[in-house]
N, C-alpha and C positions, 0 to 999 in steps of 0.2 A: 108491279106491272104484272097483270094477269095473261096476257096475250102476246107472247114473243114472235109475231109473224114476220116473215121476210120483208125487210124495207131497207132503203138506201138512206133513210132520215138521219141516221146517226153514224154513217161511214166516215164523216170527216173526222168524228173523235179519234178513230184508229189512225188516219192520215196524220193529225197532229201528233199523236204519240210516237209514231214512227219518225217523223221529224225530229221530235226531241230526242228520240233513242240515238238516232245518227250522230248527234252532237254531244250526248251526255252519257253513252253506255258505259258502264264500269269496266275499267280495264283489268280484266280476269284472265288468268292463263288459259282456262278452259274456253274462252271465247275466241282463241286464236285457232280453234280446230273444229273440224265436222266429224271427227272420230267418234263414232257412237259409243264405244267402249268408255272413252274418257268422259263424254257427256253423261252417259249412265251413272258411272261412279260419281261424278260431281252432284247429280241430282239426289243420289242416294245420301252422300256425305252431308249435304246441306239441307235436308229435309229437317233435321232436329238441332242443327248446328249452325250459328251465325257465321258469315263468310269470314269475317276478321278472326274468328277463333279457330275456325277449321281448316283455313286455307294451307298452313304447313303440314297439316296431318294429310290433306288431299295430295299435296305435292310429294310427301314421303310415300304414301301408299302407291301413287303411280310410278314413282322411281323404282320401287321394289316389284311391282306388278304391272308393267307396262303395256300387257296386252291380256286378252282372254285366256290364252294358252297358259301363260305364267300364272295367272290366277287359279286357274282350274287345277293346275298339277301341285299348287302349293299345299302344304299341310294345313288343316283348318286351324290349328294352334298358331301358326305363323300368321294366318290372316287376321285372327283375332288380336295378336300382338301388335300388328300395324295398325289396327283400329283403336288402340289403346288411347284413351283420352277423348274419344268421341261420343262414348256412352252408347246405349241402345245398341247392345252388341248383336241382337238378333238379326239386325241390318247386314253385319259382316258375314254371318252364317248363310244368309240368304243370298247375297251376292256370290258367295263361293259356290253355293250349289247352282245359282243361276249360271255362272261361268261354265260349270261342268254340263249344264243343260245345253248350252250353245255349243260346246264341243260335240256332244253326243247326238243331238237332235238337229243341228244345222251346220255340221261339218266345220265348226270353228267360226263360222261367219255370222256376224251380228245380225239378227233378223231386221229386215227392213219396214214391214208393215206394222202398223198399229197393234192390230189384233195378235199377232205373233210376239211382239214385245211384251204384250200384256200377259202372256201366258208365261213369262219368265218368273222365278221364285222371287217373291217380294217385290215385285213391280206392280204398282197401281195405276189407275188411270191417269194420274198427273204426270208420274214419269214417263209412261208409255207415250203420252202426247207430246212432252217435252223432247224426248228423243226423236221420235218419228218426224216432228216439224222442224227441229232445228238440223238434223242430219239428212233426212229423207223428203223434204217437202211435204211433209203430212199436213192435214187440215184441221187437226184437232186441238182445241184450246187446252193449254194446260192449266186447268182451273185448280187453284189453291187457295190458301187464306188470302193472298194479295188479290186475286181475282173477286173473291167474295167482298173484299173490303173496298176496293176502287168501284166496281160495277154497282154495289147498294148503294154508294154515295152519289156515283153520277147520276143513277135514275132515282135516288131517295126511295129505293125499293126495301120494304120491311119483310121480305121474305126470310124466314127464320133459318140462318145457317146452320143450325144443329138439326134441321130436319133431314130426314134420310133421302130426301128428294133434291136437296139443295145442289149437289154436284150437277145433275142433269139440268136443273132449272137455270143456274149460272152458266152452264155450257151453252144453252140456248140464247141466253142474254148475250154472251160474248159475241155470237155471230152477228148481232146488230151492229157492233162497232169494229169488228175484226177485219184486218186487210188481207190483201191476197199472200202477203209474205208472213204466213203464220209464225215461222220460226222466230223472227225478229218481234213480231208482235208479242208473242209469249214472253220473249226476254224483257221487251220494254214494260211489261204489266210486271214482271218480277222487280225489275230496278224501280219503277214508280211506286209500287207498294212498300218496298224495302227503304227506298231514300226519302220519298216525299209522302205519300199517302200512307203514313204511318199509322198504327192503332192508336197511339196517343200524341198529341201535339203534331198534328199533321201540318206540313210546309205549304199550306194552300196558296200562298202569295207567290210562289214560284212554279206552281203545278201548271204544267203545258196545257192542261185541260179543264182548269177551275171554271172558266167561262161557260162550259158545258155542263158543270156539276149542279144537279138540281140541290142537292143537300147544301152545298156552299152558298148557293143563292138564298136559300131559306135559312141559313145560318143554323144547320141541324147537323153538320158534319159528325159531331160527337155521338149522334144517335144511331149512327150506322157503323158496321152492320148490325142487325138485330140478331141476339142469341139469347134464347130463353132456357135450354137445357142445360143442366149442369150435371156433370158426371160425378157421382159420389166418391169421395175419397176413402180408401180403406185404410185403417190402421193394422199394421203387421209387426209382431214381434219375432226376433230372430236370435239365437244363441249360438256362440261359436267358443271354441276352446283353443287358444293359441299355445299349442305344446311344444316347447322348445328345450334344448339342451346344448351346451357349449357352441352356441352361435347358429345351431341348425335348428328347423323346425319343420313341422308337418303340414302337408297340403293335400287336397284331393280336389279332381274336377267335378263340377256341377254337371247334372244332366241338362236336358233341353227340355224339360217340361215345365219350367217355372221361371221366375225371374233371374237375370244374369246367367242365361243359357251358356253353357260350356265354359264359363271362367272359372278360376281355381279359387279355393277358399280354405279355411281352417276346418279341422274336425267339428262336426255337429255335436258330438257326445264323446265321453271318456270312460274308460273303466273305473271301477271302484279303486283299483291299484293306484289310480293317478290322482284321486281326489285330495290326499294329503299334500299334493304338491301344488295345489292353486295358491297363488300369492295375492292376488288381487282381482278386481273385476272392473270393468268400465262399460259405461253405456253411451252408446253413440247413435245421435238421431240423423236420419238421412231422408231426403225426399226423392221419390220417384214420380213419374207420373201417375196420378190417381193413387199413390201408395205414399204413407208417412211410416217408415220404417224406425222401429226401436231395437237397436242391435246390442245385445249384452255380450262382451267379449271377455272371457276369463283366461288370466295370465297363468299358465302351467308350466312352471319351471322345474323340469324333472332331474333331480339329483341322482337318482338311481339308474345305472345302465341297464339293469335287469328289467326294470319295469318299463323304461324306454323301448328296449328291444321287443318285449312282450307286446306291448301295445302296437307296434309297427306291424308284427308278424301277424297278429289278429287281424288287423285291418287293412294292410296292403297300402298304408299312406306313402306318399312321395316325400321323400327327405330333400330339403333344400336349404339354402342360406340366402342371405339378403342379395348378394351380387347375383346368383343364379335366378332369383325370383324375379329379376327384371325380364328375363326371357319368357315369361308368362303373364297373362292378363287378369288381373284380380278385380272384383268390385271396388269402387273408390275408397269406401270406408275402409276396408281391409288393407288396401294399398297404403293409406294413411297410417294405419297401425303399425304396418311393416317399417315404414319410414321412421317412425317414433321409436320403434324397436332398435333400428339400426343406430339411431343416435345415442340411445341409453346405453347400447352394448359397446358402442365405439369409446364410451367414456371408461368402462370398465378395465 
């Protein structure tokens, strides 16, 4: 569809969708509030996490940080700890900084305008549109993968969703079907895309708008949306040394210039004095978005109190044990390694 001019021809689609949503909206805790803080947190949490997997994390996070002030004043490490299990930890760092922005730049009041919400750290066009429409009657469509999929199928539109102009293109397309109640329309599109118009095996037979779906009528639903550009996956090798003695081990905090920002990790290298204490090595494979990690972890069991002390003094590592390590956030492969160590050490 090359020309998305203003027309009322397709508005009945949005009307059908809202009618369906009124009876079929998912019963989610954040659906019972117009609190922009809670809507914002839920949108960030569920960007990269399925609702079934992330709901408990969301509830625990909101229970600990019930408002902007509480979140802004919390230590960053505690915010990361309560984000544990959700992955993509840069999101937690960003919402912490954004909460401080709201305190410092908006006197602690969540901004109501789409453009102002968009200025918050880590907030993109989708999140700004979702929060402004649901909480403040904003009129921007919250275009995400669900919108791409539903609209490309409804119109059998082959516009490449990997194109840099895809967001603007499908935003314009949204206005052809979007109702006046944009907040409910955005949530209806989210539910439809998640529950019915799925990427694979969509449930077209129960879709409330399948009679208006051109791809369905052409039996070409599986051909949409069109995406041609593929992001190249990078292979990355990491090396860690799990340096331990008498149930304690050494850790340090990562910087914020690469993957796993601000999470804790094992030492990246050891002194020559510790090389004789290497007992074994283990290679762990782990996938991140666009990265395949091969992580080599050396088991360094230090028998010498002097060598242990020298290494700590030279590098200022943090000494911890399994129980206290639970108060910090580690990359998943290292967290698994610690759990295995706990099992092995408890047997001794």
